[in-house]
N, C-alpha and C positions, 0 to 999 in steps of 0.2 A: 164671295160668300162669307169669307172671314170678316170683311168690312161690315157687312149687314149684321152679323152676329155681334160684332164688337160694338156697334152703335146701339143695338138692343140691350147689350150688357151695361153700357154706360147709362142708358135711360132707366133701366131697372135699378141700378145703384143709386141714382139721384132720387128716384121715387121712393126707394127703401129708406133713404136718409130722411126725406121729408115726412114719411108716415111715422117713422120712429120718433122724430122730433115733435109731432103732433100729439103723441100719446102722453097720458098723464103719468107723472112720476109716482111710483108706489113706495119707493124706499125712504125718501125724505132724509137722506143721510146728511145733507148740507143744510137742511131746513128750508130749502127753496122748492117751489113747485108742489104740485099735488094738493094745493089748497083751493077752496072756493069753487064756484062754478065758472068754468071757462067757456070758450067758444064751442067746444064739443064736450059736453058732460053727460053723465048718465051711463047706465049699463049697456044700452044698445050701441052707443057710440064706441065704447070700449071693445065690444065684441066685433063690431065692424072693422075697427082699426087692427085688431088682432088677426082677423081673417085676411085683410089686405096685406098685412106684414108677412103672413105665412105664404101667401101666393107669390108676392114679390121675392121673398127669400128663396122659394123653390125655383122660380124662374132664374134668379141670380146664380144659384148653384148649378142648374142645368146648362146655362150659357157658359159658366166657368169651365165645366167639364168638357163641353163641346169645343170651346176655344183651345183648351189644352190638347185635345185629341187632334184638332185640325192643325195647330202649330207644330205638334210633334210629328205629323206626317210629312211636313215640308222640310224638316231637317234630316240630313243623312247621318251616318255614323261619323262622329267627330273624334273617335278614340285614336290615340296615337298608335295603338297596336294594330288597328285595322288598315293603316296606310302602309304603302310600300316605300322602300328607300328610293330616292331619286336616282335615275339612271345617269351614268357618267357618259360624257361625249367620247365615244370610241368608234373606230371603223368596225363594221361588222366582220366577224371572223378573226379578229386579232385578240390574242389572249391578254388578260389584264396583267400588267406588270406593276408590282408594288414600287413605290418610290424609295430611293436609297436614303438612308439616314445621313444627316449632315455630319461632316467630320469636324470635331471640335478643334479650335485653333489653340496654339500654344500661348500661354499667358506672356504678356510682354513685361520685361523687367526694366526698371529704370535705374 
């Protein structure tokens, strides 16, 4: 199921990029684009591309949320506080004896 939603998500993102690149530039900050009649010009084409962009963006957001929920359900708690300490290898019923500290050796003189 995750794979299907992921493929849909990728197709939506590629479609969204394509539709956004087809739209006419309104800003003209760099002095490029937005001029003359292009392959899709006119008011109706602008409204159509705006609606297609809105639909693709909505689908993209919904698949993003769906993937986040599905991937979050597959992972368990990874907190260090939720894990227990590893058990030591002991015989059942024997008390745990702490290790004795090492005795420091005397410094050697030359």
